N, C-alpha and C positions, 0 to 999 in steps of 0.2 A: 169787717168781713175779712175773712183769709184770702189771700191772694191764690189765684187758680191756679189747679196742681200741685197745690202743700194739703198735707192732711190737715183735719181739723185738731182740736188741741184735745190732749188725752183726759179724758174724765180723771183717772185715778193719777192720782201725783205719786211721785217716787216711795213715800212711807208705805202705801197701801200696795203697788207693786210688790214691794219685797216679802211684804205680809202673806201675799198674794201666793208668792213664790215659796217661802218659806211653807204654809200649809200644805201646798203640793206635793214639796217636798216629803213632808210628814209623813202625809197618807200614802206615797208611792213606798216609802219603807214600811210603813205597817202593812200593806198589803204584800209585799214581799216576805214578812217575817210571819204570817198569817199562812200563806202559802206553803211555808215549810222553806225559807231561805230559796236563792236561785234555782235550785235544783231539786223541785217539787216532788215526792215521791208518794205515793197513796200509802195509806197504814198497811193493804196487802201486800205491796211489795217491800216496803219496809218490813215486816214483820217474817217474810219469808227469806230474807235475804240475814237477819238476824237470826235465822231459827237454827238450834242447834243440831249435830249429826242423830238422826233417829235412834239409831245404836247405842251409841255415848248417853244420851238422853235417860234410855232405859235403865242402863248400867250403872247411873251415879249416884242410887240411893234418894232420889227427890220422885215425887209423882209426876207422870208426864198426861199433857193433854197434846194430842196428836189432831190436826186439824190434816182432813183429805181437802184439796180445794182445785180449783183452777181458775187460771188470770180471767176467762170470761165469763165466770159464776156470778151473777148478778147478787143470789144471796152471800156469798162468799164474800162480795164487795163489802157490802151492808154491814155485816157482822165484823167485819176489821178492825173498826174503831175501838170497839166492847171488850174486842182479843186482845188489842196492843193495849187497852187500861189495863186488864187483865195480868198480861205479861209483865208490864210495869208492877202493878201493885202486889204480885205473887214472885216477883225475880228473884231468885237465890230461893225460895222454898219451893218451886214447883217450873216444871220445863213444858214451856209452850214449841212444839215442832208443826212447822207445815209442809206437806208434801203433794207437788203439784201432780195432778193424774194425769197430766198430758206428759209426762214425764217419765221414758221407757228405764229411767234406773230403779222406779219404784213399782213396777210391775209385777215384782212378788208379793210386796207387800200389800195392795190392792187385791191380790187373790189372797192372800193369808187372812187380810179382811175384811173381805166378801164385799168391797165397795162395789155397790150398784147408782149410787145418787150423791151429790154433793151439796153444800158440805155435809161431811161425816164427821163426826168425832170420835176420836176413841181415847178411853181415860184408862190409864196405869198407874197402879200402885208402885208408892217405894220401892218394893223390890220387882218392877217390869212387870207384874201379873196385872192381865185385862181385868177390868174392872166395870165397866160398861161401855154402852155404846150412845150418839145421838145422831139422827138422820133429820137432816133437813136445818132452816135458818132458825137459831134463837135470839133472844133478846138480849141486853144488857144485863138485865136484875139475872134471867135464867142462868146465863154463865158464871154471874157470880156465884149463885147458889151452887152451881154446879159443881166449879172449883174450890170454892170453899169448903165443900164436903171433902172432894175428892183431896186436899191440904190437910183436911184435919182427920183422914181417914173414916170416915163415916159412910155410911150407904149414899148413892145420890138421889137426890129427890125426885119421889115419882112425878116427871112430867110427860106429856105426849111424845112419842118418840124417841123417848128414852129408856135403856132396859139394861138389864143387868148380863154378860155376856156367860154363856153356860154351855159348859162342851156335852155333845150326843154320848148317850151312856154305848158302853162295848156293845159288839154284834153277839159275840160269844163268851161265855164265863170261862175263868183260867181254868179250869179243868175240861174244857174242849165242846161242854154241852152249850147248847143255845140258854141266852141268859133271859130272863123274862121279858126285857124290852124288847127282845127280837121277834117276840109272839105279838108287841104292838102292830097297829095297820101303819104301814108306811106315813113318812111326814107328808105334811103341804107341800106341793110343789113351788120351787122356788119362782122369784119374781120374773125370770128369762125364759120361763118354762109357759109354754102355750099349749101344753097337751092333756 
């Protein structure tokens, strides 16, 4: 019987305690590694930080995928791992640019590309010309199909919420006369119109 006031004998021997400590250390190292190191960063933040400059990307002779996003956007966050994987797979063949809609620096681009919802993806060919747009969250396979077509110079796949970008016809012909397009009824009201 152990004297009063002393602790009971340890059920684990020295070897077992060393093995347990080693296993715990390996688990800690594994957890830190899986979380991305001591300073974990979510894929969306990593992509945004590594994103090339918008104008430089459009001028570098590679196709470009631009995502309009926000830090608080759950759909943007859910797409980020697939976007990051595509950026790695297509690195050097295509640019992936992220523009935060909450940053006033990008206000001209928000207006130019009529950003009314996020995530919004804009697709540009190697010459910097706009070839399509996607509004809303996309799955990994959809993003892969879209970016593969973009890199290969093919038409974008027909997916719900994806469309080609077209310009509106001129209101008057070159001779000053009204063009046939001017005689058409006015287009539908925009998404922010309530009248």
